N, C-alpha and C positions, 0 to 999 in steps of 0.2 A: 611221693617221689617215684619215678619210673624205675624199672629194673636195671636199665643200663646206666643210670646216673651214678651208681657207686664207682664206676671205673673212670669217671671224669675228674680232672683236677679241680681244686677249689674255685678257680676263676670261671671255668666252663660250667661248673655246677651252679654258680651264682647267676650266670647268664641264662641257664635253663629255667631257674626259678623265676626270674623276671619275666621270661616269655610266658610261662604258665600263668603267672599272676595277671599279666595284661589281658589274657583271654578270660580269666575269671572275673575281672573287674566289670566287664560289660554285662555278663549274665547275672552275676551275683547281686550287684546293687539294684538292677532293675527288678529282680525277683523280690528283694526285701521291700521295696517301695510298693510293688503291686499287691503283695499279700496283706500288708499291715499299714495301708496308707493313712488311716485315721481320718476318715471323712467320706461323705458321699460325693462322687464325681458330679452327680446331678446338681448339687448345691454349689459347686466350685466355680468361681469366676474363671473365665477362659485364661486371663493373663496369669493368674496364680498357678493354676494347674499346669499350664504350659511351662512356667519357670521350673516347677518341680520335675516335670518330665524331661526338660532339657538337662537339668542337673543330674538326674539319675539315668540318663541315656548312655550312649556309647562313649565312655570316658577315654580320651586320648592322652595318655601320659607322654610327655616329651621324652624322646629317646636321648638319654644322657649317659649311655654305657661307657663311652670312651672319653668323656670330658675330663674326669679326674683319675684316669688310669694310672696306677702306680703310686697314687697319693693317698693319704689317710688323715683323718682328724680335721683340724681347722684348715689345713692346706687344701684338702680335697673339697671342702665346702667353699673355700675362696675361689676355686677354679670355676664355679658355676655363676659367679656374680656378673660377669660381662654379658651374659645372655639372658638375664632375668628381667622381666618387665616390672613396672611400678603398679601393676594391676592386682586385684585380689585373686586368691587361689589357694590351692592345697599342695603341700609338699610331703614327701616321704623320705626318711633317712634309712639307709641300709648298712649292714655290717658285711664282713668279708664273705660270710656264708650265704649272703643274699636274703637274710631275714630282715623284716621290717623292725627297726628300732623305735621309730616315732612317726606319728602322723600329726601334722599341725596345719592350721589355716592362718592366713595373713591378709590384712588389708592391702599391703604392698609386699609382694614376694621378695623384691630386691632388698628392701629395708630389713625385713625379718631375717633373711639369710645372711645379710652382711653383719647383723648382730652376732650370729653364731660364728661367723668367720673371724671375728676379733680374737676369739680364743681366750678371753679373760673376763673377769667380773661375773662369772656364772656360779650357780650353786654346784655342789658336788655331784648331784644327779645329772645336771646338764653337762658338766665337764666329762663325766664318764660316757655320756651319750655321744658327745662330739668326738672324743678320743676313738670310739669304735666305728665312727662313720667313714665309709669308703666311697659311697656314691649317693646321689639323691635323684628323685623323680618329681616332676611338677605337672600340675594341670591348672590352667587359669579358669576362673569363673566370672560371670558378668557382675556379680555383686558379692559383698562380704557375707551377706545372708546365705547365699547359695553355698559359699565356701564353708560356712558353719554347718549346714545340713550335710554336706558331703563328708566333712571331717568326722562328724558323729557316726555316720553310716560306716565309714571305713574303719574307725577305731573298734566298733563292735564286731566287724567281720574279721579284721586282721589281728586284733588283740596285741598291739605292739608293747614291747617290754617297758618302755619309759613313759607311756601314757597312763592316765588315771583310767582304770578299767572297772566297768560295772560287772561284778562277778556273779551275783545272784540274779540272773535274768530269766526267771521262770515266767511262763505265760500267765496272764491273769484270766480269771473266769468272767464271762459276760452274761447278760440276759439277752436272748434272741427272741424276737417276735417275727415269725416266718412271713415271707411274702410270696411264696411259690404255691399257695393253696388257697382255695376259695374261702376256707375257714381258717385263718391264721392261728397258730399255736404258740405257746410261750415255753421256752426251754432254757436250761443252763447250757452255755457253750464255752468251749475252750479251744484255742487254736486259730488257724487262718479263717478270715471272714469270707468263706467261699460260698456259703449258702445265701440265696437271695432273702433279704429281710432287713429288719432294723436291729442294730446292736446297741446295748446300753451297758455302760460300765466305765472303767474297770471296777470290779469288786476285789477286795483284798484276799478273800478266801471263798472256797466253794460253799462253806457253811453259811456265809452271809448271803450268797445267791439263793440258796435253798430256802432260807427263812423269808427272804423278800418275795420269792415266787409264791410261797404258801400264802402270804398276806395278800399278794396281788390276785390270787385265785379268788379269795373271799371278796375282794373289792371290785373286780371286774369280770369275774366268772368266765375267764378265758380257758379254753381246753389245754391240757398238757399231754394228751395221748398222741401216739404216732399216727401218721397219715394212714397207714395200713389198718390200724385198729379203728380209726374214724370211719373209713370206707366200709368196714365190715359190720358196724353196729346196726342192730335192728330195734334196739330199745335203749333208753338212757341208762348210763352206768351209775355206780354208787356215788360218784362225785356230784352228779346232778341231784341225787336225793339229799345229799348233805349240804347243798347250796355252795358247791365249790366250782361248778361249771354250769353254763346256761343251756347245754344240750343242743348245740348246732348239728350234731351228727344225725339226730332223728327229727329235726325240724321243730324242736321245742321252742326255738327262737328263730325268727325269720332272718334272712341274710342281711337285710338293712340294719336290723336291731343289733346283730352280732358285730357288724362293721363299726357301729357307733361305740360299742363297748371296747373294741380294739383300739379305736381312735382315742378314746379317753385314757386307756392304759399308756399309749404312746405319749400323749400329752403329759401325763403324770411323770413318766420316766424322763421326759425331755426338759423337765423343770417347771412345767405349768401346773404345779400341784394346787395352788390356790384357786385357779380357774376351774379345775376339775372338781374340787371340793365344793365350790360355790354352786356349780351346776347340779351336783347330786343333792346338795342341801335344798335347792329350789325345787327339784323333782320330789323330794320327800315332803316338802311343805304342801305342794300341789296335791299330791296323793292323799295327804291327811285332810285337806280341805274338801276333797271329793269323797271323803269317807272310805277311801280304798286303803284300809289300815294294813292289809297284807303287803301291798306294794310299799307302803310307807316304812314298814318294818324292814323290808329288804333293803331299801335305800339307807335306813339307819345302820344296818349291819355293814353295809359297804363303807359308809363314812367311818365307822369304828375301825374297820380293817385298815383304811388309809391312815388313820391316826396312829395305829399300831406300827405301820411301816415307818413312820417318821419319828417314832419315839423309842423303838426297841434297841437301838444301838448306841447307848451311852450318850456322849456329848453331841448335841445338835444345835449349833449356834443359829440364831434367828437371822443374822445379817449375812450368812454365807449360804447361797443357794447352790452354786456349782464352783468348786475349787479343789485344787490339790495343795496341801500344806506340807512344806519340807522344813525340817530342822536338822542341823548337823552338830554333832559333838565329837571333837577331835582331841584325843589325849593318849599319850603313851604309844604313839605310832600306829594307833588304830582309829579309824574314822567310822562313825555310825551315822547314817542318814535315815531318819524316820519320816515316813510319808503317810498322811491321812487323806483319804478320798471322801469328798463330799459331793453328793449329787441330789438334786431335788430337795435340798434342805436337810438331808439326812446323812449320817455317817455310814459309809459303805465299807468301813474297815481300815486297817493300817498295816504297814509292813516295814520291817527294818532291813537296811542294806549296809553292807560293809565293803565298799569299793577298795580295790587294790590301788594304793597311792604311796608315793615316796613320803617318808616322814618329814621332809623339808618343806612340803607344800602346806600352805595355810588352809584353814577351813573354807574360806571363800573360793580359793582356787579349786579345791576338790569338789565343792558344791556346783560350781559353774560347769566343770567338765562332766560331772555326773548328770546334770539336767539335760544337756544336749543329747547324751546317749540314751537317757531314760525315755524321751519322747520320740526317739528315732522310729519306733514301730508301734507307738501307742497313741490313741486319740488324746487331744489336749483339752482341758476345760477352759472356761472363760477367764478364770483367775488362777494364777500360780503365786502362792505366798511362800516366802523363804525367810529363814532366820538370819541370813548374812547378806549384805549387799555384795553383788558380784561385779566383776570388772566390765563385762559386756552385757549388762542387764537389758538395755534397750534393744541391742542386736538380737539377743535371745528371744525377746518378746516378738520382734518382727519375724524371726524365723518360725516360731511356733504359730504365728498368725497365718503364714503362708501355708503351713501344713494343715491347719484347721480350717482354712478358708473363711476366717472371721477374726475379729480383733481379740487378742489375748493380752492380758496385763500380767506383768511380773513385778511384784512389790514386796517391800519389807514393812509390815504393819508396825506402827509406833505407839498406838493407843487404842483404847476401847476394846470391844469384844474380840476383834480379830487378833489384837496383841495378846489377850488372855488365851485365845485358842493356840497361838504360836508358842506361848510359854508352856502350855499343856503338852504340845507335841515335842518340845525340847526336853521336857522332863522324861517323856517316854524314850527319847533317844539316849539320854544319860543312863536310864535303867537298862536298856538293851545293850549299851556299851559295856556296862559293868558285868552283865551276864556273859557277854562274849569274851571278855578278858579272862573270866574265871574258867569258862569252857576251854579256851585256847591253852591256858596254863595246864589244865588237866590233860588235854589231848597231847600236848607236847611231852609231858611227863610219861604218858603211856607209850608214845612212840620211842622215846629214849629207853624206857624200860624194856620194850620189845627188842630193840637193838642189842641191849646188854644180855638179855635172856638167851637169845638165839645167836649171839656172837656175830652180828652183822657188821660189815665194815663201816657203816655210818647210819645215822638216823634215817629211816625210810621216808621217802616223800610220796611214793605210790605203792600201795599194797593191793594185790589182786587175789581174790578168793574164788575157787572153782568148785562146782558141785553138779552132779547129774541127777535127772529125775525121769522116771519112766514107770510103766506098769507092765511087767513081764516082757520088757523090751519094746513095747509099742509106744509110738509117739515120743520117742526119746529126745530129750533136750538137755544141753549143757548150759549152765549159767555161770556168768562171771560178774562179780561185783567189785567195785573199786573204793578204796578208802585212803585218806591222806590226812594232812594237818587240819583240814576243815571238816573231818568226819566222812560220811558216805558221800560219794560224788555220783549221784544217780544218773546224770546225763552221760556218763561213760560206762554204764552197765551194758553188757552184751549177752545175747543168747545165741546158742549154736544148735540148729536143728540137725540131729545126727543123720548123715546121708549115706554112710557106707552100707552097701547091700550085702556084703560078705560077712558082716558081723553076726555072731551068734546072739539071738535075742537074750537080753539081760547081761551081756558081756560088758561090765563096768570098766574093765581095764581097756578094752578096745575103744569104748566111747571116749574115755579120757585121753587116749592117744590121739584120736581124731581131733578133739577140741584143742589139745596142745599144738598139734601140727598146723591146724588152720590159724590159730591165734598168732603163733610166733613166726610162721612163714609170712603172714601179712605184715607183722611188725618189721621184719627184715626188708620186705619189699618197699614199704612206705617210708621207713625211717632209717634204714641201714643198721649195721651192727652197732650196739651201744659201746661207747668208749669206756674203758675201765677208768674210774675216777677216784682219786685219793682225796678224801675230805681235807687232809692237811695241806694238800698242794693246790687247792682252789685259789683263784685270784682273790686278793683282799677286798677288791671292790665289787665282788659278786653279791648281788642282792640276796641270793639264797643263803649266804652265810650271815648276812646282817639280820635278816628276819625270815626264818624258814616258813613262817605263816603266810608270807606274801609270795613265796616261790610259786611259779607256774607249775601246774601238774605235768610232769614229764610223760612222754609216750611210753617209755619202757618202765616196767615195774622193778622196784628194788628187791622185793620179796613176793613170792606167791605161796598161798596156802591151799592145800588140796584136801578135800573132805575124804579121807581114806587112809589106809595103813600102808604097809610095806609093798604090797602088790601094786597099789595105785602109784606109789612113788617110783617103782621100777619102770612103769610105763611112761611116767612124766620125764624122768631123768634120761630115758632112752631117746626121747624126742629132742630134749634140750641138747644132749650130746651130739645127736645127728645134725642139728642145725648149728652147732658150734657156739651156743650162747650160755652153756651151763656155768661158765665162770662169771657171767654178768648178772645172772638172776639166781637168787637163793630160793630153792624150793623146799617147802616144809609140809609134811603130811600130818593131819590131825585125825587120829582114830579114836572112836568112842571106847572108853575103858570098860572095866568090868561091869556087867549088867547094863551096859550102855547108859550109865548115869552121868549127868553133867558133873564136872569136877574131877572125873577120873580119866580124862583124856590122855592118850599117849601121843608124843610128838616124835616124828621121824625126820632127821636132817642128815645130809651127807657128812660122813666123817665122825658121826656121833652115834653112840648107842641110844636106843629109844628111851625116853624119859617122861616123867610127869611133873607138873608144877603143884605147889601147895594149894589146897582147895580154896583158900582165901586170897590168892595172889591176884592183884589188879590186872596184871598182864594176861592171866588166864581168863578173867572175865571179858577182857578186851577181845581176845581171840574167839571166845565163845560167841560174843555179840556179832562179830564179823561172819563166823561160820553160820550162825542162825539166819543172818540176812541173806547169805548166799543160798541157803536151803529154801528160804521163803521165796526168793526170786526164781530159783530153778523150778520149784513146784508150781508157782503161778504161771510160768511160761509153758510148762507141760500141760497144765489144765486148759490153758487157752488153746493150745494146739489140739488137744484131745476134743475139746468142744467144737472146734472148727471141723474136725474130721467127722464128728458125730452128725453134724447138720449138713454135711456135704451132699450135694445132689448129683446123682450119676449123670444127669444131663449136662452138668458143668464140664465134664470131661470130653465132650464132643466138640471138636473144632468147628466153628461156624454157627453154633447155636448160641445166640445172644439172649438177653433178657426178654425181648418181645416174643421170639419163637418159643422160648422155654415156657413163658406164661400161656401162650396159645395151646401148647401141648398139654400142660397141666390142667387147663380149663376144659379141654376136650376129654382127656382120659382120667383125670382125677389125681393120679399118683405117677411117680417116675417108674414104679414097678409095672404099672399097667402099660406105660409107654414101651418098656422093654419087651413086653409080651405081644405088643400089637403087630398085626400083619402089615405087609407093605402097603396094600390097598387102603387099610385103615389110616395109616399115616398120611397118605395122599389126600384124604378127605379133610384134614385139618387146614384151616385158613392160614395162608402165609407159608405153607410147606410145599416147596416145589418137588418135582420128581427126583432131582439130584440130592436134595436135602433129605427126602424120605429114604432114599437108598443109603445115604451116609448114616442116618440114625439106625436103620435096620441092620446094616453091616456091623455097626459098632457093638450092638448088644449080641448079635448072633455069632460074631467072631469071638467075643469073650467067652460065650458058652462052649464053643468048639475047643477053645484053648484049655 
């Protein structure tokens, strides 16, 4: 939210939000699809890729700001009916503040919205949503499939309150075989698929990727070194000696032979494992018949490594070559979705998800909404097996086929090995659900105990813990970690590089003042001043009172912990008072006790004398765990900054000196120090360095010495 938004009335503020969202919709959706499209454009039929591009291009939402002006609930929704078409599309429902309540898709926008406009026969969740709706926005699509894809994309980006939300959306690791070098390498990769090459996955964990790469090294002898190490080698490394690499860096294998190994690895990871194993087996037999027993032994070891890849990860069904298997267990208001990944006939791991969903929804409804969001930014396998038949199963299969540029089946196995596999996945979902319920109950008790111990007005939903890290004031970094009902929320951690030049080195109080100033000034700018909220006066239909575990993480913290004593707290309170938010945020200092031993911590809170908790108090352990996490995060951020400073090259500070010129200078002079001592005429003799650039480099180093 911009700085001048705070002075607007609610209606103008909602209009401003809609305008900002309209601009974001164009850039945001295109970005999501471009980065994680889930398939090679080279393999995509023109019509399929064109449909996806059309869908995720410039979205034009119909301007409906004045249609339902002054109306609310079913009456507001009813006002849109005369202008709606019977074509497929996506709709968004908004509250008075301009926030998105719900994103939905429809085969016929007119029929779907007229159902809401009746205002009766709905579940409690839908009734609450309709009651809060003051306006809607619409976009039509050519097909219902496109509407489904767009709906999933928008739900993930906007996270509307009344939709089923995929909360644990961490990126998956992949195996990358590079395509931008004459000798491709194999690496573990996480994040956007920006580097040229072939990506295989997803794997459920980094450990599964590491184990698979180790086995593939033995099977296909592909290098794992960086390009710079490869280019600098003059003799084979240890991996070549232990038969983990074929040695392309020093010509131990010719380029054609290495390309053949890489091709076999790609075939294996693409699902053609039997073909690859048959080829290697034939080569082993031929080598044996030719009495080339050394080569035969090498092929034998490669076959053994391939067998290890396909057998080392537990259950590996023979009839499932490439599939994702989903099972849902929904009980007690908590839904657990377990997914197993199978590629090339092997189990690449599993992961449990706990989507945010209203307790009134059925398991099939939750699973259907989950699947469309899950594959929004991930490649889809040939088969998707699910434990519950969902309402739009055929439509989902068609949408996934468009994204994958090939046929995708979505099925509910009823018999045989696939049904046994699904039962195994369901049992894992039940076990994960039980563990989650136990952890949730424990975390809820701790949060309630924390509120009682420190006399908080309500059970905290967001806790922030701050710590600083530096060495004699150098490379100072402030760290902030966030905890809530689901434990640590790592995607909301923040680090603060200390910028103040007038701070005395090692001034912890000054550093904490800067961190607090930057953190809470930004909160005020982006979210406005928090409203004081009495838990007893919250609306009865507020989801957060029904199930705090499902409450969205608020932007403002309920309580902040500072790693420090009275001095640190004075600095923190001064900033909070200056910004006028000291009544909204409870600040507590945590100082190490006698002999700095754990268990003897002293707590400092406004209006109380400092105190300690009993050594075995669960709340004390909880606070210690959060403080230790903040300490770990701050130290890690400091070390990363210090390492970056240590390897910093003086040439990087010169404007106009890019990688090519820097490389030419270092090749000519050897070191940056030698460049700094070079005469002007010597700089001119370097290839690619003009007279003006040489003067720039010379002046940079000599001006620094003069200063």
